C-alpha positions in Angstrom: -83.1 -82.1 -71.8 -80.9 -79.6 -70.2 -77.2 -80.1 -69.5 -76.0 -80.1 -65.9 -74.5 -76.6 -66.1 -77.7 -75.2 -67.6 -79.6 -76.7 -64.6 -77.4 -74.7 -62.2 -77.7 -71.5 -64.2 -81.3 -70.6 -64.6 -80.8 -67.5 -66.6 -78.3 -65.4 -68.4 -78.0 -63.2 -65.3 -76.5 -66.2 -63.4 -73.7 -66.3 -66.0 -73.1 -62.6 -65.4 -72.9 -63.1 -61.6 -70.5 -66.1 -61.9 -68.3 -64.0 -64.3 -68.4 -61.1 -61.9 -67.5 -63.4 -59.0 -64.5 -64.7 -61.0 -63.4 -61.2 -61.9 -63.7 -60.1 -58.3 -61.7 -63.0 -57.1 -59.0 -62.3 -59.7 -59.0 -58.6 -58.6 -58.6 -59.7 -55.0 -55.5 -61.8 -56.0 -54.1 -58.9 -58.0 -54.7 -56.5 -55.0 -52.9 -58.9 -52.6 -50.0 -59.2 -55.0 -49.9 -55.4 -55.4 -49.9 -55.0 -51.6 -47.1 -57.4 -51.2 -45.1 -55.7 -53.9 -45.8 -52.3 -52.3 -44.7 -53.6 -48.9 -41.4 -54.9 -50.4 -40.9 -51.5 -52.1 -41.5 -49.7 -48.8 -39.0 -51.9 -47.0 -36.4 -51.3 -49.6 -37.1 -47.6 -49.5 -36.8 -47.6 -45.7 -33.4 -49.4 -46.0 -32.3 -46.9 -48.5 -33.4 -44.0 -46.3 -31.5 -45.5 -43.4 -28.4 -45.9 -45.5 -28.7 -42.3 -46.7 -29.1 -41.0 -43.2 -26.0 -43.0 -42.1 -24.0 -41.7 -45.0 -25.2 -38.2 -44.3 -24.2 -38.5 -40.6 -20.8 -40.0 -41.6 -20.2 -37.0 -44.0 -21.1 -34.5 -41.3 -18.7 -36.1 -38.7 -16.0 -36.2 -41.4 -16.5 -32.6 -42.3 -16.3 -31.6 -38.6 -13.2 -33.7 -38.1 -11.7 -32.1 -41.3 -12.3 -28.6 -40.0 -11.0 -29.5 -36.5 -7.9 -31.0 -38.0 -7.3 -27.9 -40.1 -7.5 -25.8 -36.9 -5.0 -28.1 -35.2 -2.6 -27.9 -38.1 -3.0 -24.1 -38.1 -2.1 -24.0 -34.4 0.9 -26.2 -35.0 2.1 -24.0 -37.8 1.7 -20.9 -35.7 3.5 -22.4 -32.8 6.4 -23.5 -35.1 6.6 -19.9 -36.5 6.3 -18.2 -33.1 7.6 -20.5 -30.4 8.1 -17.7 -27.8 6.5 -14.4 -27.1 10.1 -13.0 -26.7 11.0 -14.0 -30.3 11.8 -11.0 -32.6 9.0 -12.0 -35.0 6.4 -11.8 -32.2 5.9 -8.0 -32.5 5.5 -8.0 -36.3 2.5 -7.3 -38.4 3.0 -10.7 -40.1 2.5 -12.4 -36.7 -0.6 -10.5 -36.1 -2.0 -11.4 -39.5 -1.1 -15.0 -39.0 -2.7 -15.0 -35.6 -5.9 -13.5 -37.1 -5.9 -16.2 -39.8 -5.5 -18.8 -37.0 -8.4 -17.3 -35.1 -10.6 -17.4 -38.2 -9.7 -21.1 -38.8 -10.3 -22.1 -35.2 -13.6 -20.2 -35.0 -14.7 -21.9 -38.3 -14.1 -25.3 -36.7 -16.0 -24.2 -33.5 -18.9 -22.9 -35.5 -19.2 -26.2 -37.3 -19.5 -27.9 -33.8 -22.5 -25.8 -33.0 -24.5 -27.4 -35.8 -24.3 -30.8 -33.9 -26.3 -32.0 -31.0 -24.4 -32.1 -27.7 -21.7 -34.8 -27.7 -18.7 -35.5 -25.5 -16.2 -35.4 -28.4 -17.5 -32.0 -29.5 -17.5 -30.6 -26.0 -13.9 -31.7 -25.5 -12.9 -30.0 -28.8 -14.8 -26.8 -27.9 -13.1 -26.7 -24.5 -9.7 -27.5 -26.0 -9.7 -24.6 -28.6 -10.2 -21.9 -25.9 -6.8 -20.4 -25.5 -7.5 -17.3 -23.4 -4.0 -15.8 -23.5 -1.2 -15.6 -26.0 0.9 -17.7 -23.6 -1.6 -20.5 -23.9 -1.8 -20.2 -27.6 1.9 -21.0 -28.0 2.0 -23.6 -25.3 2.7 -27.2 -26.4 0.1 -28.4 -23.9 -2.5 -26.3 -25.8 -1.7 -28.0 -29.0 -1.7 -31.4 -27.4 -5.1 -30.8 -25.9 -6.5 -29.7 -29.3 -4.8 -32.7 -31.0 -6.3 -35.1 -28.5 -9.8 -33.5 -29.0 -9.4 -33.8 -32.8 -8.6 -37.5 -32.3 -11.9 -38.0 -30.6 -13.6 -36.4 -33.6 -11.6 -38.6 -36.0 -12.9 -41.6 -34.1 -16.5 -40.4 -34.6 -15.8 -39.7 -38.3 -14.4 -43.2 -38.9 -16.4 -45.5 -41.0 -18.2 -48.1 -38.9 -17.6 -51.8 -39.5 -21.3 -52.3 -39.9 -21.2 -50.0 -42.9 -18.4 -52.0 -44.5 -20.1 -55.3 -43.9 -23.4 -54.2 -45.4 -24.5 -56.0 -48.6 -25.1 -53.8 -51.6 -28.7 -53.0 -52.3 -30.4 -54.9 -55.1 -33.1 -53.0 -56.9 -34.1 -55.7 -59.3 
């Protein structure tokens, strides 16, 4: 007399088929688990990429603000040293050297702006740093215009509240 299981399986090949079916089912479960794990890894990688991009953009804005602020300070120093064109120091080689240094500093800030896409804060700064004449260069309104434009860049360089509220990433 044959047992119940022997009646279902007529030959040794049936055992091989059942075993193969079980292995295939286990492989399917493993593949689904691997896909879920990969999806989770992809989502974490996307979040990390978004954070990296946000951090990169933040650094770019801060570097631009820093250069612009440096230019504003250089203008202020120049205006303090040379308040009037009629001042005795105006005709000196020292003034010319300082003016050249100021021009280099302001141009460096302007060049940094050209690496950015068009933005109102950048346009305002680029417009503000154009001085045209020496009278404009030493004018208090020129410095105020540049300082106001730098303030707009500082606002863009500020850390957003969303960044500060973000939970730290968990890689475990």
